[in-house]
N, C-alpha and C positions, 0 to 999 in steps of 0.2 A: 218465096218459092223454094221448094225443096226438091233436090234431085238425088237419086240413089245410084251409087256406082254399080257397074255390071258385076254380079257375083263371079263371072268367069274371069275377072281380072284379079281376084284374090289369090293369095298364095295357095299352092297345091297341097301343102302339108296341113293336116288338121281340117276341121270343119270350116267352111266359108263363113266369113263375118261381113255383113253388109256395112257399107259406109254411107255417109250422108253429106250432101252439100246444100247449104242454105245460101241463097243469093238474094241480095237486096240492093236495088238501085237507090242511090242517095241523092243524085241530081243528074241533069243531063251531062253525059260524059264521065260519070263517076259511079262505079258499082263496087260493092263489097261482098265477098263470100266468106263463109265459115265452113271449112271442110274437115271431115273426120273419116278416115278409112284405113284399111289394112291392105298390104300388098301393093302391086303396081296399078295405079288408077288411071293414068293418062299416057297414051302413046304419044310419039313426037308430034308436035303441033306448033302453030305460031299465033300470036295475038297482034292486032294492029294498035294496041294500047300499051302503056307502061303497066307493069304488075309490081306493086310494092306491098310487102306484107311482113309477117313475122311468124316463126314457128312457135307454137304454144305447147306442144307435147310430142314426144317421140323424136324420131330422126326423119327429116325431110330430105329425100334423095332424088336427085334429078341430073340429067345430062344437059349441059348448056355450053355453047361455043366449043363443042368437041371434048369437054372435060366432065368427068363425073363429079358432082358436088354433093355435099352433105351439110345440112343446117340443123343445129341443136336448138332447144327451147331458149327463147330470148334473142336469137339472131334475127337480123333484118335481111330480107331478100329483095333484090331489085333486078327485075328482068326488063329488057328494053323491047320496044315494038319490033315485030318482024324477026325476032330471034327464036330459032327452033329450040324446043325443050320438051322433055317429058316430065313425069312426076310420080312419086310413090313413097310408101313408107319404107324406111331403111332398116327397120327392125320388126320383130314379131309383135312388139307392143303397140303397133299402129301409129297413126299420125294425126295430129290436130294442128291446123294453121288457119290464119286469116289473111286475106289478100284484097287489096284495093286495085281496081283496074281503072286507069286514068287515061283519057284521051290526051294526046300530046298538046292539043289546043288549050285544054284546061290548065295543064302544067305551064305552058308558055304564058298564059294570062296571069297565073298566080305569081310568076317570077317578075312580071312587069318590067320595069327599067333597072332591076337589080343586076341582071346578067343578060348577056347576048347569047342567043342560041339555046338549044335544049341541053340539059345535063346528060353526060355519058358517064355512068358509074362503072368503072372497070371491074370491080369485084362484086359478084352477085350475092355473096354472103358476107354480112358485116356484123361483127360483135361490137356494136357502137352504142353505148348507153344513151347518149343524148338523142340519137336517131331513133333508138328503140322506144323512148318515151313518146316521141312525136307520132310514130307509127301506131303505138298502142292507143293513143288518144283518137287517132283517125279511125281505126278499125272498130273502136268501141261505139262509133256512131250508129252501127247497125242494130245496137241493142236498145236504142232509145227512140223517142219520137223525132221526126225530122226537125232540124233547127238550122236555118240558113246561116245565121251568124256564127254558130259553132262550126259548121262545115267550112265556111270561108276561112276562119282562123286556122283550122286544122290543115287545109290545103296550102295556105300561105307558109305555115311552118314546115310542112312537108317539102314544099318546093325549095325552101331555103336549105334544108338539110341535104337534099339531093344535089343542089348546086355546089354546096360545100364539099361533099364527098366526090363530086366529079372534078373538083379542082377549078371550077369556074371562078373568075374574079367577080366578087360581089360588090356592086357599087353602092355607096351610101345613098340613102333616099333624098339627100339634099336638104333643103329647108323644110323643117317639119310644118305641116299644115295645122298650125295652132288653132286658128279660128274654126276651121272645119272640124277639128277634133272636139273642140268645146261644144260646137253645135250638135254633134252626134251625141255627146255625153248628156247635154240638156234634153235632147229628144228622148233618149233612153229613160231618163228619170221621169219625164212627163208621161211616158207610155209603158211603165214597168209592169202594169197589171195585165198586159196582153202580149201576144206574139208580135214582134217587130220584124218586118221583112227587110231584106237587103235593099230592095228598090226604094224603100222609104228613106233609108239613110243615105243612099246615093243622091236622091233628090235634095235632101237637106244639106249635104256637105259638098256636092259637086265632085266627089271622088268615087272611083269604081270600088267594088267590094274588097279587092285585095289591097288597093292603095289605102283604103280606110283602115283595114286591119293593121297594116304596117305603121301608119302614122298614129293611130290610136294607141298602139302598144308603145311607140316611142314617147308619147306624151304621158300615159297613165300606167305604164308597166303591166298592162293586161290587155285582153282583147275586148271588143264590144260585147261579145257573148258572155264572157266571164264577169265583166263589170255589171251587166244587167242581172245575171244570175245571183251574184252576191248581194245586190241591193234588194232583190226579192227575198232572199233568205234572211237578211238582216231584219226586214220588215216582218217576215213570218215569225222570227224569234221573238220580236217584241209583242206581236199579237198573241202568241202562245203564252208568254209570261203574263199577259193580261187576262188569261183564262179562255182564250178563243178555242173553239172546237177545231180539231185538226182538219177535218173535211172543209169547214168554213174558211179556215186560214189558207188552205191550198187554193180554193177558188178565188179568194181575195188577193192573192199574191201572184196570180198568173200561171200557176201550175195546173197541169191537165187534170190531176186527181190527187188523192191523198198519197198513194203509193209513189207518184212522181215526186212529191214533196219529200216524202220519207227518204228516198234514195239520195237526192241531192243534199238534204240536210245532214245526213250521216257522213257523206263525203266531205262536206265543208267544215263541220263542227265536231266530228268524231263520236257522235252519239245520235240515236234516233230522236225525233221531236217529242215523242212521248216521255222519254227520259229527261229531256230538257224541261218539259212542263212540270215534271215532279220536282226537279231540283230548283226551278225558278218559282215554284209556288203557284203556278197557274194550273187550272183544271185540265185544259188541253185534251178533253175526252175524244175518243175516236169517233169518226163518222159512222153512219149506219152500216157500211159494208167493210169497215176497216178491221185489220188484224192488229196484232201488237204493234205499238208505236214505232 
């Protein structure tokens, strides 16, 4: 869904430049927006959700808790439910940011038994590299096809960072659920050619989606989503080296289409699959509608 800001909210100097807000629900209680605009876009208002995001371009200016704030590109922003704030571009260059809106119940579930109560982050603007990486991964979800396992891991990591910056005491998970973790791993390997839903892993392991994410990471140093993705990509790499056509390889390894494979292959291995095919001696020809590798 796309919304355009009211031209009357733009700066009075120079010609008005329209903004754009693209909103995408990711799951019940989780929505992400990508916003680009010039001037003052939002008058004072309140949300009943947490708003967690990052500034991507320009200066993000807003009044929050009675103080005028400014966020530069790369900064994380955390706004709490029912806190009044406004928002706009702090310079003539305009503003670009992404924001997740999280129901408190989702955040509470994601924290599980790690912490008591909800996190209260006192500073709304945070130049925190580790937090920034987690937020960047979370807001990137609106660019791709919905993936429950990826979303679960992103929310679990986000909740951990929010609790840490709120100064909450984080409890260790206790005994790692080794058998449940290995059952999840075996199930993912057995079903790597299709989408695996959270409910399936919950049935297999007896853990809820966020418990599984925490215990799986403790066992295997990665998330269920990342584990499954890398197994698919490793298989894709072998099939490409054997001369498989890229469109056929994408279908055989659980990717929605060739462009989906291309995007993840490049991120994982530093080159497009067509380049890998050439170096590995496989044909790897494009599918009927494919562009360059």
